[in-house]
C-alpha positions in Angstrom: 21.5 -5.8 22.2 19.0 -3.0 22.3 15.8 -3.6 20.3 15.3 -1.0 17.5 12.3 1.2 18.1 9.5 1.5 15.6 9.0 4.8 13.8 5.6 5.2 15.5 7.1 5.0 18.9 9.9 7.4 18.1 7.6 10.0 16.7 5.3 9.9 19.7 8.1 9.7 22.3 10.0 12.6 20.8 6.7 14.7 20.8 6.7 15.0 17.0 3.1 13.8 16.7 0.3 13.2 19.1 -1.5 9.9 19.4 -4.5 11.4 17.5 -2.2 12.7 14.8 -0.5 9.4 14.5 -3.8 7.6 13.9 -4.8 10.2 11.2 -1.5 10.1 9.4 -1.3 6.2 9.5 -4.8 6.2 7.9 -3.6 8.7 5.3 -0.4 6.7 4.5 -2.4 3.6 4.0 -5.0 5.3 1.8 -2.4 6.9 -0.4 0.0 4.0 -0.4 3.1 5.8 1.0 5.4 5.2 4.0 4.6 6.7 7.4 7.5 9.1 7.4 6.5 10.4 4.0 2.9 10.9 5.1 4.1 13.0 8.1 6.2 15.0 5.8 3.4 15.6 3.4 1.0 16.6 6.3 3.8 19.0 7.6 3.1 17.9 11.2 6.7 18.0 12.3 10.0 19.5 11.1 11.5 17.5 8.1 14.9 17.1 9.8 13.3 15.7 13.0 11.1 13.3 11.0 14.0 12.1 8.9 16.2 11.6 12.0 13.4 9.5 13.6 13.0 7.5 10.4 16.8 6.9 10.1 16.9 5.7 13.7 14.0 3.3 13.0 15.8 1.6 10.2 19.2 1.7 11.9 20.8 4.1 9.3 22.8 7.3 10.0 21.1 10.6 9.4 23.3 13.4 7.9 22.8 16.9 6.6 23.7 16.8 2.9 25.5 20.1 3.2 28.0 18.3 5.6 28.9 15.8 2.9 31.7 16.3 0.3 30.5 14.9 -3.0 33.2 13.4 -5.2 32.0 14.5 -8.7 34.1 11.8 -10.4 32.2 9.2 -8.4 28.8 10.8 -9.1 29.6 11.0 -12.9 29.8 7.2 -13.1 26.1 6.8 -12.3 23.5 7.5 -14.9 21.0 10.2 -14.2 18.0 8.0 -14.9 19.0 5.6 -12.2 19.9 8.3 -9.7 16.6 10.2 -10.3 14.3 7.2 -10.4 15.6 5.7 -7.2 16.3 9.0 -5.4 20.0 8.9 -4.4 23.3 10.7 -5.0 26.6 8.8 -4.9 28.8 10.7 -2.4 32.2 9.1 -2.3 34.3 6.0 -1.9 34.5 5.7 1.9 36.6 3.1 3.7 36.0 0.5 1.0 32.4 1.3 0.4 30.4 3.3 -2.1 28.6 5.8 0.1 25.2 7.1 -1.1 23.0 9.8 0.2 19.2 9.0 0.0 15.9 9.3 1.8 15.2 5.6 2.0 17.0 2.2 1.8 18.3 1.4 -1.7 16.5 -1.6 -3.2 18.7 -4.7 -3.7 18.6 -4.7 -7.5 20.0 -1.2 -7.6 22.6 -1.8 -4.9 23.8 -4.9 -6.8 24.0 -2.9 -10.0 26.1 -0.2 -8.3 28.3 -2.9 -6.7 29.1 -4.3 -10.1 29.9 -0.9 -11.5 32.2 0.2 -8.7 33.3 -3.3 -7.6 32.6 -2.1 -4.0 29.8 -2.9 -1.5 27.2 -0.2 -1.0 26.1 1.7 2.1 24.0 4.8 2.6 23.0 7.6 4.8 19.7 9.3 5.2 19.0 13.1 4.5 16.0 15.2 4.0 14.1 15.1 0.7 14.6 18.8 0.1 18.3 18.5 0.4 18.4 15.4 -1.7 16.2 16.8 -4.5 18.4 19.8 -4.7 21.5 17.6 -4.9 19.9 15.5 -7.6 19.0 18.6 -9.6 22.6 19.7 -9.3 24.4 16.6 -10.2 21.7 15.0 -12.5 19.8 17.7 -14.3 17.0 16.3 -16.5 18.7 17.5 -19.7 21.9 15.7 -19.0 22.2 12.2 -20.5 24.6 10.2 -18.4 25.5 6.6 -18.6 26.8 4.1 -16.1 30.6 3.7 -16.8 32.8 1.2 -15.0 36.5 1.7 -14.8 37.9 1.0 -18.3 39.5 -2.4 -18.8 40.9 -4.3 -21.8 37.7 -6.3 -22.0 35.1 -3.7 -21.3 33.6 -1.0 -23.5 31.6 2.0 -22.2 27.9 2.2 -23.0 27.1 4.4 -26.0 23.4 4.6 -26.1 22.1 8.0 -24.7 18.9 8.1 -22.8 16.3 10.0 -24.7 14.1 10.6 -21.7 14.1 10.0 -18.0 11.3 8.7 -15.7 10.0 10.8 -12.8 11.6 10.4 -9.4 9.7 8.5 -6.7 8.6 11.7 -5.1 7.2 13.1 -8.4 5.4 9.8 -9.1 3.7 9.9 -5.7 2.8 13.5 -6.1 1.3 12.8 -9.5 -0.7 9.9 -8.1 -2.0 11.9 -5.2 -3.2 14.8 -7.5 -4.9 12.2 -9.8 -6.7 10.7 -6.9 -7.8 14.1 -5.6 -9.1 15.1 -9.1 -11.2 11.9 -9.2 -12.6 12.3 -5.8 -13.4 16.0 -6.3 -15.1 15.4 -9.6 -17.0 12.4 -8.4 -18.3 14.3 -5.3 -19.2 17.4 -7.4 -21.2 15.5 -10.0 -22.9 13.4 -7.4 -24.2 16.2 -5.2 -24.8 18.7 -8.0 -26.7 16.2 -10.2 -30.2 17.5 -9.1 -29.1 21.0 -10.3 -27.4 20.1 -13.6 -29.7 20.3 -16.6 -28.2 17.2 -18.2 -28.5 15.1 -15.1 -31.8 16.3 -13.7 -33.7 13.5 -15.5 -31.8 10.8 -13.6 -31.3 12.6 -10.3 -33.8 10.2 -8.6 -31.9 7.1 -9.7 -29.0 6.6 -7.3 -27.2 3.9 -9.5 -27.3 6.2 -12.5 -25.9 9.1 -10.6 -23.1 7.0 -9.1 -22.3 5.7 -12.6 -22.2 9.2 -14.1 -20.1 10.5 -11.2 -17.6 7.6 -11.6 -17.3 8.3 -15.3 -16.8 12.0 -14.8 -14.2 11.2 -12.1 -12.4 8.8 -14.4 -12.2 11.4 -17.1 -10.9 14.0 -14.7 -8.3 11.6 -13.3 -7.2 10.6 -16.8 -6.8 14.2 -17.9 -4.9 15.0 -14.7 -2.5 12.1 -15.1 -1.7 12.8 -18.7 -1.2 16.5 -18.0 1.2 15.8 -15.1 3.1 13.2 -17.3 4.2 15.7 -19.9 
């Protein structure tokens, strides 16, 4: 049995990133709190299709182009939009006794178990690019559409009747919001720290490093809070 290669090895072996770029992107992924393939995508070091193909190989999951899939809208309609958007997947079809999903990462066990209960089928998935998946989610699960999980009707089951008043951001949107909030904090902190000798309100404490650091941190915190709330609307 051939041992599965790690993503780092695939990326460098396929010439998608250099050793130096790999070090930089690994550091970035750790600092921001995202997976390596997501960091490579965000840094735009390599084509998304190639990155996702490498990622799919590293986790032992098939890579497909979403355009090559045929979505059964009846299957998609049985999954609520909040779950699909929050966990970034689109149910494609019932395939050879499995519920087939398109996603950009493995489905977490709790969600897979929930889907298995709804469809009474085991779940498997294929990997596609984030751009294709986001377009598919927008098509089948628009934000203004309140969908509910519905199992096949039986004599002892009743469909859910409570609509969803709002939907959480997708994983990609959450990560984007967190990154922008971090940038706002760092930029504001650095600006106040280095500009303190020239700002009238801070000139008096410009010689006290601790006071400058405290003011910079407070300003950064305010900027981060405003950014977070603004992007949460």
